[in-house]
Structures are given as structure tokens and as C-alpha cells.
N, C-alpha and C positions, 0 to 999 in steps of 0.2 A: 668798444670795440657799437659795429650797428648791424643791426638785421637784413638792416634795404640791403637790396636784391642790386647786383651788377646790371641797370638794364644795358640794353647793346641794343647797335641799329647797325641793321643788316640788308645793304643793298647787294643784290644778285641775279640767279634767275627760282622765279616760281622756285621755293624751298618744296612742292608739292606735285611740280613736274615731273615726266622721266630723262631730264636733261642730264648727262653727266657730273653737271653745275648744280642742278638745282636738287638732285641726289647727296651729291657733295654735304649742300647747304643742308639739309634737313639731318643729314649723322650732325655733320655740328651744334645743331640748336635743340636735337633734346641729348646729346651726349654732355648736354652746361643744365641743363635746363632737371636733369634726374637729377640735379646735385643739390637740389632747390635755391643757388644759391643766386643764380641768374632769372632775367627776363629779357624777352625778344623785339623787336621791334619786326621782321621782314615787310621794306617793298618789295612784292614779289614780282619782277622784270623778265622782258626776254619771250615772252609770249599774249596771242591776243585773248584778252578777257570780254567774258558778256556780261558781265558783272563787274562792281566798280566798290563795290560794299565791302570794306573791312569785316574778315572775321578773325573769331579765335579759336583754332583747331584743338582742339579736344587728347587728353583729358590736362592741357595744361589753361584752358579757361586766359583769363589776361594776361597770361606770363609770357603767351607764345600767338602772338598777333598779325596776321598776314593782312599786308595795304593793297590790294592790285595793281601795278601802276602799268604807262607804255615805259618800251626802252628799259633804261639803268633808271630815270631821273633827273632831275637837271636842279641847279643850287642854290631855285626860290625853294622849289623844297623843303629841300638837307635845310637851310635857314629855316623853313614854318616846322619843320621838324622837330631840330634842335631848340627851339623855342621852347612848343609847345611838350612836349616829351623828356626833353630834360634826358637823353642820354649818360653815357659812363663814357662808348668807346662810339664808335664808327667801323667796323667790322666789312669786306669789303671784297669780291673773288670776281675773278674771266680778265680777258686779254686788256690790258690796259689801255686800249684805241676807247677803251667804250669807257673812260674814265676820268681824261681831256679837262673835260668840263669841273668836276668834282678836284682837281688837284688845282684847278685858275683857284680857289679858295679856302687854300689849305691856311691859310694862315689867320684864317678868320673862323677853323675850325678847329685846329689844332691847340688856338687858345686857348681853346672850351675843352677837348678834347682829347682825344689819342684816332691815329688812322694811322688802323692796321689792315694790311691788304695780302690776302693768298693769289700768290701771285703763279702761273703761268706762261713760261716762254719755248716756241720748240723748238728755238734752234741757234747754231751763231752763225757766221761772228758777230760776237758780245757785241749789244746791240747801247754800244753809247750811247745814240738818242732816246735810251731810254733810263738814263742817270737821273735827268731835272724829277722826271715823273718818281723813282727808288728813292730819291734826293727827300717826297714831302710824306714821307711817310714814316711816323715814326715806328714800325714795324711790322717784317713780309715775311707771312713765313713761302717758303715752294712750293711746290706740288711734285716734283722731281730730282733728280740731283741733275740732267740738265740745267732747269731750273736754279737750283742754288748752290748752283758752280758759276753761273750767267752773275746772279747778284751780289753775292760775294767779292766778281768782279768785279763788275761795275758802281756799287755803289758798295764795299766795303767801311764807310762805318756806319751804313743805316743798319740796327737788327735786324736779324733771321734766320727762320729758325725750317731744315728740312724737314715737313710733311705733308709724307703723300701721300693721295688716296687711300680709299679701304673699298675694304672688303665687307658685307654683312654675309660670315659666312654661315649662320643657320637656314642663312634660307639660299644663296648658291654653293650647292654643296652634291652631295654624291646622292641620287636620289634611286628606290627602288627601280632598278631594272627591265620587266616587268611595267611598274604602273608607266612608266616613259615613251615604250613603248608606243602601249595603247594608247595614250593619250596621241604621240605625232604621226601615228598611221593614219588617227581619226581629222587633225587636222590640218595636215601635209603628206593627203595619203600618196602622190608621186614620189616620195622617199623610201617607199617601204622596200628591205630590202635591196638596201640603195647606201654603200661608203654616200657619209654626207658632212658634204660643207656648210657651215656656217658663218655666215656675214651678217653686225649688227652695228650698223652706225647711218649716219645721216648722208642720202644721195648727193653729194656736196665735190665739186674739183675736186678739192685732195683728198678726198679718201677713194679718187681711183677707183670708179668704180665699174663705169667699163669697161678701161684695161682690161678689172677684175673681171669680166664675166667671158672675150673677149681669151684670156691667157685659158681662160677653164672651157674654157670650147676646144684650144688647142690638145690641152690635157686628155678632154673626152675622146682626142680625135687616135691618142693614144693608146688609151684599159678599152678605150668601146664608149660607146651613147648611152647602153641599159648597164652602167656599173658603177655611177656617182649622181650625185647630186646635189643642185649645190640654193639653199637658203637663206636670201635676200632680205634678215629686215628690218624694210625702209617701202618709201613712196617713192617709186618707179618715174610719177610726173615731178618725180622735187623742182620746183623753177631753179634753183638753187646748181641743181645736180643736171647729167643727161638724159637723156630719152630713152631708160631701160626698154624697154619694151619693146622701138626702136629699135634695139641693136639687134632686142633677138629673134623678132625676122628676117633683120641681116644676115645671122648667122647659121639659122633654123634649126632653132632653139627653142620648136613651139610645143615639144612631145614631154614636159614636165621636166626636162635638164635644168634650168633652173626655175625658182619658185619662189615670187615673192611673198614673206608676208606682209599684211602694208596692217592690220588693226592692231590698235597696244592692246600688250596684255601687263597685265601686275607681275613685279619679278619672281612669286610663284612659278609660275608656270611661264619664268621665265628661260630661266629654273631649268622648266623640263625639257626645254628648245639646245641647249648648253650640255645635257645627261643624252641629250640623246644625236647630238650630232661627233667623232669623231676627232676633226679639227677645227678651230675656231682661224676664223681668216682675217688680218688687216695689217693691209699693203700703204697707207696712205703716204701723205710724200713731205707733210709735216701734222706731229701727233701729240699734246703738250703729253699726255701720257695714257691716253684709250682706256674706258671705260670696261671694254665686252670684253677684248680679251681676263681682260681685269679679273670678271664673275667667269669667267671659261676659266680658266687657271680651276680657282678658287672650286670648281665643279669636277674635277679632275679629266676636265678636256684638255690634250694642246694646242699648243696655237701655233702660226706661223705666221712674223712678223716685219717689214721693215723694221732696218734700226738705227729707227730718230727717234725722238723725243723721249717719254717715258718709256714704249716700249721696251728698249734695250736695256732697263733693269729688270720688267715681267720675264722676256723669254731666257735669261740667264745673270743668273748669281755672282756672273764671273766665273767658276768651276765648273759647276754644271747648269746642263739644257736643258726646258720647260716646252721644249716644239725647235723650232727652225729660224734664228734668224739669217737677214740675207744685209746684204752689207748694200747699201746707195752702187750702184751704177757710176750715176753721174750727184754731182752736187752742183749744182742749177745755185748763182743770185740775183734775187729775185725782188719783187721792192716794189715802193707805191713812196706816195710824195708825205701820206704816214711814217713806216716803217718801210728804209729808205736802204737797205741788204740785209736780208735771213739767207737759207737756206734750202734750195728746198731740196731736197733726199728723193732722189725713182731710184726703185729697179729696173731692173732686166729681167722682160717676161721671159722669155727661154730659161735664165737661174731661179721666176718663182715656179711654171713647169715642173721643174725636178722634185724644187720641195715636195709637191704635191703630191707630185710620184712617190714622192721619197717615206710619207707617210703614208700610203693608200700603200705602198711595200710589203710597211709594215706589222708582222701578227699579231694578233690583237693585245695579245698581253706584253709587243711591246706598245703599243701608246698607250696599255693603263697605263701601264709602268711608268713611262714619261708621264701620261696626266698628274699619277698620283705624285713625284718631284715636285711638280705647277706646282699644285695643292697646298704638297707642305712651304712652301715655299710664301703662298698669298698670304698661310696660314704666320707664320712667323712674321714674316716682312710688314705684312700689308691688314690684317687686322681690323675690321669695326671696334672690336675692347679693343686696342692697342689706341686707334684711335679716340675713342671716348673719355679712358684717362686720361689719353690725353692734353685737351684740347682746354678743357673748364680750369687744368692745374696752371695752361701759357696763360689763358687769358687773366685768370684771378690773377697772378707774377704781375702779367700788364700793366695792369689798376691799379695793385695795391705800387708799382714803381711807381707809373706816371700819373692817375686818378684823374683826377675832373673838376674839373668848375672850380670848385674854390680851396682842392684841393690840385689842383695840376700841378706835377712837377715836371719839367726835363725841357720843356721847349724855350723857344725862345724865338718873338716877333720879328724882331728885326738882329743885327749882324753887321757888327762894325767890325770894316774893310782900310784896312790901307792901301793911300793910291795918291 
């Protein structure tokens, strides 16, 4: 036996960034570090850095080093890190389109260390075009039940485990009501004494931010302009989305009916937004998992979602419902040169407005009961405690089974095919 720690090279969003990928990466790393059996070198990408100096994250010191990079890395960078740091495995996470360059040198990497991929895919049809990438990994963790089904059907010979996103229910929890009201009345005074819908997503095309505002206006026309407020925690001028301010002007929503929360807030403050909200919304036409709705349920606030991707397993466990799930009214096949085909799930605007009215017309007790059931669902199936317990065990098992460098097992760099 040896006391040598298992060194993991991580490719992901910067683990201290607020993105869903970054947050989950941080959870995974910290859960493993607490065992004392691991060390991590994280190539922190997907954000613009002011300083590219490697940093040690306290209190872990040299066991948790973040190297700021642009994008997610490149082949020469990986070769250099393999040579200098001698990691025992490479763990990487997010959409496969960001890692084709990495899989192109899998024969170099996997001869030395296992490649472990945490995968998200939003929808069917089964992406057979991903098979070559799936088959280039030693192990795949799948982010949702949809993704798990896809991997097991497209690449059944690759070892895979369903391990969904998790939420820290010590932060995202039910808070003292008056504390929440006092805070929100100060930061979002337009929401005072109103029914509050909350939307916490990037203003990007697939998130349907423009449709949301138009349909919220239809909802207000039914219940009264002064009865409800939509708080959108997003950048209304995001170049990847629509000009949301222009939409407000077009619809005449200029009296605080829709409020943009544009400043980054830490998780403890974000939990107050969820606690104040009467309902959290997510109507993306494609959503790998949907962290905002998971956080909302963890705070006891019900959700209205499109029944796509990972949102489906959040809003219902197959028996109980924890909000309203809207079946897509259309499933168009869209695609690109990299992704030839995938369903784009669009909901019907009238059905969405009806769902908003249904939540609005519930009694406060009915909404509270609905949110409480959702909170129990999250605590049972998606808690950070469960994730923290599983990650170290699974990564240690992969290391013990597959080895690295001198102990590498289970990988053949060449395959003999009879022709």
C-alpha cells in the first residue's frame, strides 16, 4: 500500500465560477479532497481571466490548484501537463462538442491514464454521431436519466454511471420568512406585496427569454398588471440572447412588472430570491439538467418547466408532481454540422400562461405543500451529501481498476480487425 494521493487533472468551467458546470465541478473536487486521498489540478476555463497565474485554493493548498486558461485547453497543453504533473486520470465535463480535440489524442492519453467524462446531452434521437466520442473514454458519468439512457444505447460497451447534478441543501433551504421579505423588499422593491415569478438563467436563445416576457405579459392581461412581478436574474443585453429591454418597451412593461437582477450574488443571497419567489420558471427548448429549478425546489419553491432534458426528473418522480411540467407542443429536428440532429422542444404559450394562472390561483398553503414535496424530492435524490459520498468512492474504484502510468490496465492502444 502507498499513501500517495490520486492526482486528477480536471478540464471544466472554472470551479469558482457561478455556472452550473463550475458549481458542480467545485462540489466534486471538494467532496474528494475531504477524504484526504486526492489532489487536483484544475484547468479553469470558459470565462475571461484578468490574471493567468495558477492559484492554490484554501484550505487545500497544493492539493487544489487552479490554472486559468482560455476555452478548455488544447492538445499541447494536455501533453505538457501529463509530462510535468503525471496525473493519475483526466476528468472532464460539459458538452462533447468542446472536447473533440481531446478525444483526437485519446490514444496518447489513455495509454498512460484513464479518461473519465461527466457527460450531458439534452435530448433524443439517439446521437449515434457521438459514438466515436463515447467510445474514446474509459468511463462516463451521466448527468440525467435522459443522458444515461442515451449513452447506454449508443455506446453500451463503455462503463457508465448515472450521477445527476446535486444541490447544497445547507445553503438552498427554507429560510426565515421575515428575513427574506426584508431583504427582497430592499433589493427588488418592485416585487413588494406582489406574486413573484423568478427566472434564473442566461439570456440565450435556447432559454426562451423573449417568449417568457411576451407570455408573462399575456398572464398580466388576465390577472392585472399590478398583481405579479417577474424577476429575471440575467443580463438583458447578453450578446447570445435577445435585447430584453427592447421587448419591455415594446410591450409597455415599464412600471416594474419585469425586473432584471444583473449583479452577481453569492449562493446564500440567491437562496433568498428562491425563498421569496412563489414559483421559479424554466422553459428552455433544451436543458441538460437545469440547476436553477433544482435550487428552487431545494428551497421549497415549486417550478413550472418544459418537459425536456433533466427538467423532467425534477418536476416529477413519476408519481408525485412538484410544480407543473408542460409537454412540448412541437419537437422540431434541428442541428448543425457538428450535431446533425437533435430535438428542440417548444411549449405552447397559451398552456404556459394557463400554468402560471394555476400556480397564481392556488392558496398559499397549496403552493407551500407543493414546494415542500419538491424539497423532499431533492433532499432524497439530489442532495450534495449523496454526491459527496459517491464521487470519492467511484473515482478511487476507477483508479484501482484501471491504474495509471506503470500500473495502467484495461486499455489497448491497438485493435486487430479481421478484413
